[in-house]
N, C-alpha and C positions, 0 to 999 in steps of 0.2 A: 310445532302451534299452527291453530287457524290463522289464517292472514286478515289482517283488520282491514278497513273500509279507508281509502283515501282521506275521507273526511273526517274519521277518526284518528287517523294518524296527524293531519293536519293541526287537530285540535290539541296534540298533546302537548303537556308542559314540563315543564322540570320537574313536578312533583309525582310519585308515582301515584298511580290509577289503581280504583280497587280490587282489579281484575287482577293485578300483577302481583298481588302480597295476601300473604295468610299468617295472622297473627302478629304483623309485624316485621316480619323475618325479610332478608333479602331475596327475591326472586326474580328469576327471566324474564324480562319483559316479551311481549307478545310482536311479535315483526310478520310484515308483508314478506309475499314473495321471494325466496332467493333470487328469481329470477331478474327481479326490478333492481339488484343493487346496483349502485353507481360506481364508476373509477375514481379515485382519487384525485382531488384539484390541485392545481400548482399553488403555490403561497405569491403571493405579490412581491414579495423579493427576491423570488426564485430568477434565473434570467430567461429573457423571453424567449430565447431560439437554443434549442438543443442540437448541438452542431453534429453530433454523430447520429441523426436521424439514421441510417443505412443500418446501423446495428440495431435501433428496435425493430425493425423490419424484418431482420434476420433472425432475430430473438423470437421475434414471435411465432415466424415459420418453425424454428426450432419446438416453440410451447405446443404449436397445432400437431405437430408429427408425436411429439409424446404423449399426447392426450390421446392417441389413436391406440396406445398400447396398454393391455393388459397382463396377467402372471399366467394366462391360461391359453390364450389364441393368437398370440405374437411371438414369434423367435427372442427378440430381445424383452426382457423383463422391463415391466413400469419403471420409469427412473424420473426423480424430481429434478426440478432445473436450479442451478445455484448462480446466483452471480457474484461475482466474486473481484476486490480490489480494496489495495490497501486502505486504513482508515481516511476518511474526508476524500474519498476518493471520487465521489458523485453516484454512489450506487442509492441513494434512497430515489434520486430524480431519476434514474435510470429505471429503477421498479416501477414509478409512476408513470413513466411514459410506457412501459410496456404492457402496465393494466390498463390504460388507455386503447393503446392500439388492439388490444385483445379485446375490449369492449367494442371498438368501431368494428371489429369480425363478427360481433353476435354472440361472444361467450362473456357470461357475468364472472365478475372477478371481486374476490374479499380481499381487502388491502388490509392488512394489520401491521402495527408497527411497534416496536420497542426501543425508537428512537425518542432523545429528549427533544427533538425539534419538531415533533407533532404531539407533544403533550402526551404521550402515553408511556414515558420512561417509567420502569419500575418503580414503585413507592416505598418507603421504609415499612408503610402498612402490610403492605404484600410480602415484604421480605420477611415481617412478623409471625405474618400467616404462615410462610413456607417452612419454618423452622417448627414453629408450632405444631405443624400438623407433618410433622417429618415422619412418622410412622404409618401415615395413612399414605402418602406419596403421590398426592393429587394436586399438591402445590403448583409447580411448573404447568401442567395440563390448565388448571384453573385459570393462570395467567393470560395465556393463549385463550381457552373459550373466550372469557371475558371481553377479551380485544375484537375477538371474531363478533360478537353480539353488539358491542358499543360502536363498531363501525357502520353497522346497517341502522341501529337505533339511532346516531346522530343522524345519519344522511336523511330518516324518516322525519325526524322531530324538526331539523334544522333551526335548533337555537344554539345560546351559548353555554350549555352546561359544561363542566371542566368532566374530563375523565374520572378525576379524584371523587368528584361529587357524585357521579353516577353510581360510581361503585360504593357508595354509602349506602345507596338504596336498591342497587340491584347486581345480581350475580349470575352465573350461568352453568350448566353441568353439561355432560358429555350427551345423557339421554336425549337431554331438549335441544341441545344443538343437531344433534343428529337427526331428529325431528323434523327442526325447523328445513335443514339442507337437503333432505332426503325425501321429504314427505311422510307421511304414515304407513300408506301402502303400495311405495311405490316401487314397481318390478325395475324398470331402469332408473338408473339415476339421470339426474336433468347436469347437462354439462357445466362444469365449474373450475376457476381457478382461484385457489387461496394463494396470497402472496404473504411472505412474512418476510419485514425489513428486519435486519439486525437479530436473525435467530441466535446467531452468537451469544446473544444476552443471557438467553434461557440456561444453555450449557454453562455458560462461566457462573451464574448465581448460583446452580445446581452444585457445580463443584468447590466453590469456596463457603458455600453455606449448607451444605449437607455432607454426610459422611460418604464414604465412596460407595456403601451397600444401599444408601437411602436414595444417592444421587442416581444410580444405575436402575432404581426400582422407579423414580420419579418420571426420568428421561423413558424409560418403558411404556410407560403410560401416555407420553405424548406421541411416542411412535406408533402404539397400539390405535390411537385415535386417527392419527395421519393416514395410515396405511390403508385403511378400508374406505376411508372416507375421501380422500384427496390423492389417492397413487393408483393403487389395484384397479379399480373400475375405469374402463375406457369412457372418455370424453371429460376425466376428471386428472386434476396435476396441483401440486403445489410447488410452489416457488420461493426460495428465500436467499436473502444476500448476507454476507458475512465478510468482515475483514480479517478473519483467521483462516489462514488457507488450509489449517489440516481439518477444518469443520465437515467438508464434504465425504472423506473420508469415515469420521464419525457418525454422521449420517447414515452413508450406505450402509455402514455394519450394524448399527441401531434398528433400523427398521425390520432387520431378520435377526434380530436377537444374536448376533454375532457370528451367525451362521456363514460360511462360506457358498453363498448363491450365486454368486455372479453378477450381483445388483451393483448398478453404478448410479452415481450422479454426472447430469448432464452439465458441465461445465462451461459457461460463459463467461468470459474476461472483458470487462469492461473497456472499449477501445482509447486508444491514446491518439492524441493528437497529433496526425504527420503534415501539417501546413501554419503558416503564421498566421494565413488569412482568417481561420476558424479561430484561432486562439484569439485574435481581436475581438471578435465577434462577441465573445465572452469578457474580454479585459482590453479596452482600447489602448490602454499602455502596455501593452505584453512586447517585450523585447525577445528575441530567438534565444539569450541566455536565460533569461526569465523563466521562460517555458522551460527551458530544459531542467532549471533548477526544481520545479515543482514535478518532474518526472513526466512531461507531457499530459499530466491527468486533466480532463476538463473539468473536475470536481475541486482542482486547488486552483486552478486557473481563473476561475472564475471568480477569484477572489483578490484583493489587491496585494500591496507588499506588506501589509497590516501582518497576513496569514504566516509570514515567518514567524514572529513573535509567539502566534498560536501553536505551530509546529514544537518549538522548543518547550512553551507550556504542557502541552498534550505529555511529552517525554517525563519531563520532569514530574507530572500527575501520575506518571505509570514508573516508577523508580524500579529498579531491578533488585535495589536493597532494602527495599520497603520504607516506609517512612518509619520516623522517629515511634517507636512502641512495638511496631511489627517485630515478629521474630525474626526475619530475615534482615533486619536493619544492620548495617555496619558487617555484614557474613560474606560479601561479595567479593570475590577474588576479580579485580577488575581487569588485571594483566590477561586472564582467562577469556573475560567477555571480549577484550580486545583483538584476541585470536581467533576467537569463533567468528566476530563480524569482520575482520578483513578477510577470511576465507570466504565468507560469504558475498562479499561485495565484490571480490576480483572473481570467484570460482563458480557463483551460485549456489556452493553448497547448503543444504538443509541445513538450517542452525541449530543447534543442542537446547533444552530446556534452561541454559543457563539463562537465555535471555529470553525467555519466553514472552513477560510483558511485553516484547517489542515486536513479538510476530506479527500484530496489527497492522504496524507501519511498513510491512513488505507482501510482497507479491510473488505467486509460485504457479507456472502456467503448464507444470507435469516435468518441466525439464531442468528448470532452474531456479532460484529465487533472486528477485531485484528489488532492489530498494532505491526509491528517488532521490537525487542528489539533495535535498531540503532536509529528508528528514536524516540522510548519511551526516549531513553535518550539525544536526540536532544531537543524536547518538555520539559523535565524536566528542561534542561539548561537554557532554553530561559524563561519558568516560575519563575524560582530561579535567573535570572540573574538581579543584581543590588538591591536584596531584595524588587524584584516585591512583592512577597508573603510573608508572615509572616512563612512560611516554607522554605524560600529561603534556608537556609543553608542546611538542609536536604534534599532537591529537589536537591541539586550540589551535594550532598554525593551519594544520589541514582544512578544519573547519573554516576556517576563515579565508582561504582560497577558495573553496565551493561557493561561499556566500556572495564571492564577486559577481560569480552568475545573476545574483539578484539586483545586484548594485549598477551594473556595467551598461553604460549606453550603446544602442545598436552600432555595431562596426567599430568599438574603439578597441576591441582586441581583449580587454583586461577579464570576459568571460571565459574567453579560450584561454587564457594564460594560465586562470587559477584552475581551471579543470584539468589540464596536463601536469600543472605543479603537484595537485594533489594525486592524480593517477600515480606519478611517479613515486611520492611519498610512500602511498600503499605499497606499489612493488616491492620497495626497498624493506618497509617494515617485515614481509614476511622472512626476511633472512634471521630475524629474533628465533623463528620457532625451526629452523633449518630447512626453510624452503626456500629454492631458488627463484626469483623471479621468473613467470614463463612468460616470458616475451620475444618477438621475433629479433634474431641475432642482429647484434650492431645497435641496438636502441639504448642497452645498459653496459657500462664496463664488465670485463668477466668476473663474473661472482661465484662463488662455491656453497654448500650447503654447511660449510664450516665458519662461513663470513659472518657479520655484524651489521647492523643499523646505528649509526651513532646518533642519529636524529636529526632532525629538519632546524636546521639555523638561518634566523633572518637577520639580516645585515646591512644595518643603517650608514650612511655617510660614502659609499664607494661607489665610483662609477666607472670603474672598468675591473677588468682583473687582476692586474699589475695592482690596483690599491688593496686587494683582499690579504694583504701577506700577512697582516696582523692575526685576521681571522682566522687561514690558513694555519697559522703556526699554534694558535690554540688548540686547535681540533688535533693536531697531529701529536701533540703534549698529551691529549686525553686518551692515546691509543699508544700503548706500550707492549703488548702482545705480538704474539705470531699469526694472530688471524686479522685478517683483512677487516677494514670497517668502512662502509660506507655512509657518507654525509649527502644530504641536499643542502645545498646553500643557494638561498633566495633573498636577492638583492631589495630592499624595501621602497629605495629611491626608483622613480620611473627613468631617470637619466642614466641607469648603468647602460652601457654601450655593450651592443652585440649580443648580447646574449640575456635569456628571461629567468635563467637559473643555472647552476651548474652540480654536479654530482661527482664529487671528489673522494679518492680512496686514499685509506692511511694504513700503515703497517711499520710497527717499531717507531713510532713518532716519526714517520718521513710520508710525505704525501706522495703517494705510487702514481696517482691517476688524476686529471681535470678534464671532464666533458664538459662542454658548455651547450647548451640547448637553447634552440629560438622557435617561438609559437606564435607565428603570426597567423591572422586570419586569411583564408582565400589560398590561390594557388599561385601566390607570389614564389619564383625561383630564387635560391640564395645569391647574393650579389655575388660576381666574380669576383670583384675586386674586394671582397671581406672576406679571405679566406682566416679558418680560423686558427691563427698560428698562435696565440696564445695557450691553447688548450690541445692534448692529445687529441681531442675529435671533438668535431661541430656535427648536432643532430638537428635535422631541418624538421620540426613535427607539424610538417603540411602536406597538401595531395601533392600529387607527381607536376613535377615543374610543366609549366608550359612548353618551355624549351629545353633541349638537352643543356645541362651545366659547361660552363665554360672550361675550358682543359685547367687542369691542377689546382680545382675547387675540391677540396677534401670533405667537405659534408656529407653527411649521412642523411641523404633525403629519403625520410617513410613514404611508405606508399600508403592510400587509403586502407586498407585491408591492415597493414602494420600498424596502423595507429588506431584502427577498430580493436585490434587484440592487446593493444598496448593498456587502452583504457579499462580493462576487465568487464566483467559482464555489468553489474549495475548500471556505470556509467556510459556503456556502449549502448544500452537498451534505452538511455535517457537521451541520448544526443544522436539525432541526424546530422552528420558531419556537413551535408551540405549547405543546414543552415547558417555555417560559421564558412562557408565559400569555399569548401575543402571539398573536390570531386576528382575523381580520377578520369584524366584527359582522353584515355582509351575508349572506357565507358559511356562518356560524357554524362555520368551520374555517379553517387555513391553506389560502390557495391554493396 
């Protein structure tokens, strides 16, 4: 469309103008040149500082390099840019910062969003239109086109008309949008970047509201628009965000109709916080343990402790078994869910579709899947709710230990204690599927693939190992077979002497081993006078001691690297050990 004058744009109101309509039907409004498009503005409630500014500049550099590619004259094929992180990880803010940086460098950026926080979430009317026009296959593309036009229209008019109201008067078609962004007789296209926040919404809507055949057709129309307008030409690029880590492969394939052309998506993961100072720029009350609970994600840390309730609520809104009335309701094998989840948390295994609704709470960097401790706690609570799993009680206790990260005070040691207890329980839980815990030698009693996990037991009223007699008798009586069963015994009272928890093995109704664990923060070495005589072995889950242990000390002193391996992939990624005062003395820092 021909650009309108600035005075005409300024006089625009919420009503449609005569030249915008024919016969009362919805029509695309006239817009000024794409060259004048402005980047999105931050909201008043957004944090004033974006603490990972260096990431913005690096990602903008990457975007500029990608814009130089085309499919004809460059060695590497043109590639879109994906900004990924788990749900609520700060992707929207990062994309807005990226758009502003590219604008500062002279590149027009069209920012569209499917995020409910931007007022452009997909409405029920749009979903109705999508299903009604299933045969035409243009519903998903129309959603994208209308948000592209709305972004520029709202910027020009500057009034408060909502997107829903705008849609009642205006629409957009592919031909008209292409004419606007490319010009009528353009030989070379004006440089421009299209940024799509929460592109996964389009794909999820298509998968859930359309048949597989119609979904493929609808998404192909989206790709057929993006590829010639915002990918293949030099000077053009589209970037998108998603909390579904599998999306990048689907987009790369869809752009070339499934053919193996070698096209890929350039993935830029959002950075994690690597120091407490930056975390306190976002949340003044942040403690090292609380930042670990949030997986060191700036997007989660910038909110206060009330965020934890939201984490749990979000998981409840995405139940694996579906809500009542859903065909999936009541059909989930929760023990199988726990098996998949534990393998993901410890080894970083890519999870199967049995927990697909929870993929949005996970990260994948190409080598391993990782889950923030806060989301882990919420998942375990959901699995253990109403005794869905036979390990329900233990799962609730493990979740409670992780939640101590959120409630512990700085330097009180409770967060680190909860973290090591949770890691131990997850390692032992693997025995239920014939997997021997893959931990460094000497950190757990000898166990084989034939052994079992008896559960996590919380004990109240005991203040030392000798006072655990009744508890140990109970767990011994529960094991009558030939296989060894391992139990995690956790004192409920803080007055319990010397140990923070015990691992006890039982065979044929007899306790065969008791290992005691001490997990203090810092580089404290075991007290030479505190020899673990009440147990077969004592394990000191701390950094390498500052001085050699005294002769006769029988503690197993775990090194920094052994502790890291013991935590498993997800907890290790979330936990810089130096935040808990645990450093390797020789290196002078965490390995």
